[in-house]
C-alpha positions in Angstrom: -23.9 6.9 71.9 -24.3 10.0 69.8 -27.4 12.0 70.8 -27.8 14.0 67.6 -28.6 12.4 64.2 -29.5 13.7 60.8 -33.2 13.9 60.1 -34.3 12.7 56.6 -34.9 15.8 54.6 -38.5 16.5 53.8 -38.4 15.7 50.1 -41.6 15.1 48.2 -41.0 11.9 46.1 -43.4 13.4 43.5 -41.4 15.9 41.3 -44.5 17.2 39.4 -48.2 16.7 39.1 -50.0 17.1 35.8 -53.7 16.7 36.4 -53.9 13.1 37.8 -50.4 12.1 36.5 -47.6 12.0 39.1 -44.0 12.4 37.8 -41.7 11.0 40.5 -38.1 12.0 41.2 -37.2 8.3 40.9 -38.3 8.4 37.3 -36.5 11.7 36.7 -33.2 10.2 37.9 -33.5 7.4 35.4 -34.4 9.9 32.6 -31.3 12.1 33.5 -29.1 9.0 33.6 -30.3 8.0 30.1 -29.5 11.4 28.7 -26.0 11.3 30.3 -25.3 7.8 29.0 -26.5 8.8 25.6 -24.2 11.8 25.4 -21.2 9.9 26.8 -21.8 7.0 24.4 -21.4 9.4 21.4 -18.1 10.6 22.8 -16.9 7.0 23.4 -18.0 6.0 19.9 -15.5 8.6 18.4 -12.7 6.6 20.0 -14.1 3.1 19.7 -15.9 3.4 16.3 -18.6 1.1 17.7 -21.3 2.0 15.2 -23.6 4.6 13.7 -25.5 7.0 15.9 -28.8 5.4 15.0 -27.4 2.0 15.9 -26.2 3.3 19.3 -29.6 5.0 20.0 -31.4 1.7 19.3 -29.0 -0.2 21.5 -29.3 2.2 24.4 -33.1 2.3 24.2 -33.5 -1.5 24.1 -31.0 -1.9 26.9 -32.8 0.7 29.0 -36.1 -1.1 28.4 -34.5 -4.4 29.4 -33.1 -2.8 32.5 -36.4 -1.3 33.6 -38.6 -4.3 32.9 -36.0 -6.8 34.3 -35.4 -4.7 37.3 -39.1 -4.3 38.1 -39.8 -8.0 37.4 -36.9 -9.1 39.5 -38.1 -7.0 42.4 -41.6 -8.3 42.1 -40.5 -12.0 41.9 -38.2 -11.6 44.9 -40.2 -9.4 47.2 -43.7 -8.6 46.0 -45.1 -11.5 44.1 -48.3 -11.4 46.2 -48.9 -7.8 45.2 -48.3 -8.5 41.6 -50.9 -11.3 41.6 -53.5 -8.9 42.9 -52.4 -6.0 40.7 -50.3 -6.9 37.6 -50.2 -3.3 36.5 -47.4 -2.6 39.0 -45.0 -4.2 36.5 -45.1 -1.1 34.3 -45.1 1.4 37.2 -41.3 1.9 36.9 -41.4 5.5 38.2 -42.6 4.6 41.7 -39.4 2.7 42.7 -38.9 -0.9 43.6 -36.2 -2.2 41.3 -33.8 -5.1 41.5 -30.3 -4.4 40.1 -29.7 -8.1 39.4 -33.1 -8.4 37.7 -32.2 -5.3 35.6 -28.8 -6.9 34.8 -30.4 -10.1 33.6 -32.9 -8.1 31.5 -30.1 -6.2 29.9 -28.1 -9.3 29.2 -31.2 -10.9 27.4 -31.6 -7.8 25.3 -27.8 -7.7 24.4 -27.9 -11.4 23.6 -30.8 -10.8 21.2 -29.0 -7.8 19.5 -25.8 -9.8 19.3 -27.7 -12.6 17.5 -29.6 -10.4 15.1 -26.8 -8.0 14.3 -24.1 -10.8 14.2 -22.0 -8.8 16.7 -19.7 -10.2 19.4 -21.6 -10.2 22.7 -18.7 -9.0 24.7 -17.9 -6.2 22.3 -21.4 -4.8 23.0 -21.1 -5.2 26.7 -17.6 -3.6 26.7 -19.2 -0.6 25.1 -22.1 -0.4 27.5 -20.7 -1.3 31.0 -18.4 1.8 31.5 -21.6 3.9 31.5 -23.6 1.6 33.7 -22.4 3.2 37.0 -24.1 6.5 35.9 -27.5 4.7 36.0 -26.7 3.0 39.2 -25.6 6.2 40.9 -28.6 8.2 39.8 -30.9 5.3 40.7 -29.5 5.3 44.3 -30.3 9.0 44.5 -33.9 8.1 43.6 -33.9 5.5 46.3 -32.8 8.1 48.8 -35.5 10.5 47.8 -38.0 7.7 48.1 -36.6 6.9 51.5 -36.2 3.2 50.6 -33.3 0.7 50.8 -31.9 2.3 54.0 -29.3 0.5 56.0 -29.1 -1.2 59.4 -29.5 0.6 62.7 -26.3 2.3 63.8 -24.9 5.0 66.0 -22.4 6.5 63.6 -22.5 10.3 63.6 -23.7 10.5 60.0 -26.6 8.1 60.6 -30.0 9.3 59.3 -33.5 9.0 60.8 -35.7 7.6 58.0 -39.4 8.2 58.8 -40.7 5.1 57.2 -38.6 2.5 59.0 -41.0 2.2 62.0 -41.9 -1.4 61.4 -38.3 -2.6 61.2 -37.4 -0.3 64.2 -39.9 -1.9 66.4 -38.7 -5.4 65.6 -35.1 -4.2 66.2 -36.0 -2.7 69.6 -37.3 -6.0 70.9 -33.8 -7.3 71.2 -31.9 -3.9 71.5 -33.5 -1.9 74.3 -30.4 0.3 74.6 -31.8 2.2 71.6 -35.2 2.9 73.3 -34.3 6.5 74.4 -33.2 7.4 70.9 -36.5 5.9 69.5 -38.5 7.9 72.1 -36.6 11.1 71.2 -36.8 10.8 67.4 -39.8 8.4 66.8 -37.5 6.3 64.6 -34.0 4.8 64.9 -30.8 6.1 63.1 -29.7 4.0 60.2 -26.8 3.8 57.7 -27.7 5.9 54.6 -26.7 3.0 52.3 -28.3 4.6 49.3 -25.5 7.3 49.6 -22.9 4.7 50.1 -24.0 2.9 47.0 -24.2 6.1 45.0 -20.6 6.9 45.9 -19.2 3.3 45.5 -21.3 1.7 42.8 -21.7 5.0 41.0 -18.8 7.3 41.2 -16.0 5.0 42.3 -17.0 2.2 39.8 -17.2 4.8 37.0 -13.7 5.9 37.8 -12.4 2.3 37.9 -13.9 1.5 34.5 -13.2 4.8 32.7 -10.0 6.2 34.4 -8.1 3.7 36.3 -8.5 0.8 33.8 -9.2 3.0 30.8 -7.6 0.8 28.2 -9.6 -2.1 26.9 -6.8 -4.8 26.8 -8.9 -7.5 25.2 -12.5 -8.1 24.2 -14.5 -8.6 27.4 -12.0 -6.9 29.6 -14.3 -4.0 30.7 -17.2 -6.5 31.2 -15.0 -8.7 33.4 -13.9 -5.7 35.5 -17.5 -4.7 36.0 -18.6 -8.1 37.1 -15.7 -8.4 39.6 -15.6 -4.9 41.0 -19.4 -4.4 41.2 -19.7 -7.8 42.9 -17.1 -6.9 45.5 -18.5 -3.5 46.2 -22.1 -4.8 46.5 -21.1 -7.7 48.7 -19.4 -5.3 51.2 -22.3 -2.7 51.1 -24.8 -5.5 51.9 -23.3 -5.7 55.4 -24.6 -2.2 56.0 -28.0 -2.5 54.3 -31.1 -3.6 56.1 -31.3 -7.3 55.0 -34.3 -8.6 53.1 -34.0 -12.3 52.1 -31.2 -14.1 54.0 -29.6 -17.5 53.9 -27.5 -19.3 56.6 -24.6 -21.6 56.0 -22.4 -23.9 58.0 -24.7 -24.3 61.0 -25.8 -20.7 61.0 -22.2 -19.4 61.3 -22.4 -17.6 58.0 -25.4 -15.4 57.1 -25.6 -14.0 53.6 -28.3 -11.9 51.9 -29.7 -13.0 48.5 -27.9 -10.0 47.0 -24.6 -11.2 48.4 -25.1 -14.6 46.8 -25.8 -12.9 43.5 -22.6 -10.8 44.0 -20.6 -13.9 44.6 -21.9 -15.4 41.4 -20.9 -12.2 39.5 -17.4 -12.3 40.9 -17.0 -16.0 40.1 -18.3 -15.5 36.5 -15.9 -12.6 36.1 -12.9 -14.6 37.4 -13.8 -17.6 35.2 -13.9 -15.3 32.1 -10.6 -13.7 33.1 -8.9 -17.1 33.5 -10.4 -18.3 30.3 -9.1 -15.3 28.4 -5.6 -15.7 30.0 -5.5 -19.4 29.0 -5.9 -18.4 25.4 -3.1 -15.9 25.8 -5.3 -12.9 25.1 -4.0 -10.8 27.8 
């Protein structure tokens, strides 16, 4: 085993304090991503002629709101329902972290469906305009997760593993069945883990952005970009989940297959993407 591991950098998750108000790095990351998405959307609109600047601003603001509320609500329903019952105010504390991507996706879909109905615009035309910029928000959000020292990966001995200071509870549970890591635990006070936030920033952020905007730049038919996003994000997330510390898990085929809830959601995304692709192909739209 490797004897030296990276220590988690001492980063204060609070970016700035103004009187009693804390401004977190996590919130700053989402703010930066919103500004970047807004700027890029103006550039994309010159080529796509999607709509007026005011229309784009309204769309982005509503989608961002749906993302934040859906992401927070999804996280609460899946992991913290007991905390929400005691303190409902946590729903609007977006800046503290604790977001579900799939909850945010559903929230955004609801918002776009509403806009599509009100504005009489094709749903997939709207999503095709939005999804190429989504990886920016995902990537910046994962940086926020890293600063918060949350969503770390499984215990590992790879040379780039990181010692996260707040993994002690999971570490102690892991040590009960893996005593070979005891010396490392004694040396560092915690166990080395996959920095899955960085993996996701690179794969779901940078790589997915390149896939949607460079590799498959041309929008062949209405819904093409949306389908690519569903399939590629689903595949990437499914793979990354094998390195993340699991939360909710399900077993299949007499415990021979174990999947996390996020892997199940990823499979659903991939299936929906493939169905839409086949449907488009059957109508000779490719």
